[in-house]
N, C-alpha and C positions, 0 to 999 in steps of 0.2 A: 743731432742729439745735443742736449744742453750741456754746457760746461759744468753745471752744478751737480750733475749725476756722477757719483763716485762708485765705481764697481771694483775698486782695488781690494775690497774685503769680500767680494762675491765668492760664492761656493758653487762648484759644478753640480748640476742636477744629478742626484743619485739614481734617478729613475730613467735617465736618458737611454740606457741600454734596453729598456722595456718599451720604448716608444714604438708605435705601430706605423707601418708603411701602407699607404693606400695603393691598391692594385685593382685592375679590372680582370674579372674572371667570369667565364661563361659556365653556368650551372644549369642542369636540367630543371624544367618547371616542377617536376614531382619532388626533386630534392629541395627546392626552395619552399614548396608547399609543406613538406615534412618539417623543415626547421621553423617555418612560421607557426605551424600548429604547436610545436614544442615551445615556441616563444610565448604563445598565449597561455600555456599551462604553467610555465615557469616565471613569467613576467620579465624575462630578459629579452633584449633585442635579438632577433634571429642572426644578425651578423656576428654578435658576440658568441652565440652558441656555436656557429660554424667555426669561429676562431678557436674556441675552447676545444672543440672536437679535433680539429687539425693539430692544435698544439699538443693535445694528449697523444695523438698518433706519432708525432715527431719525438716527443719525450720518451715514449716507449719503444721508439725505433721500429715501429710496425712496418712490415713489408707488404706491399700490395700483391695479391695473387689474382691473376687474370685467367679466365677460362673462356676461350673463344669457341663459339658454336660452329 
């Protein structure tokens, strides 16, 4: 880094807590197809829609109910 760069008056990024972390997740093909169809209707990337849905579930503290056959 150059000596001419002065970061002494720098400000911490206020959005740093909102940054996303890249992960690998395996999803069923029909799930991806569903969100891709929603993506075409809304104009939003399907990854963003999945993130919004999961964020909403976490925010509302939804509990998963499984029924095994």
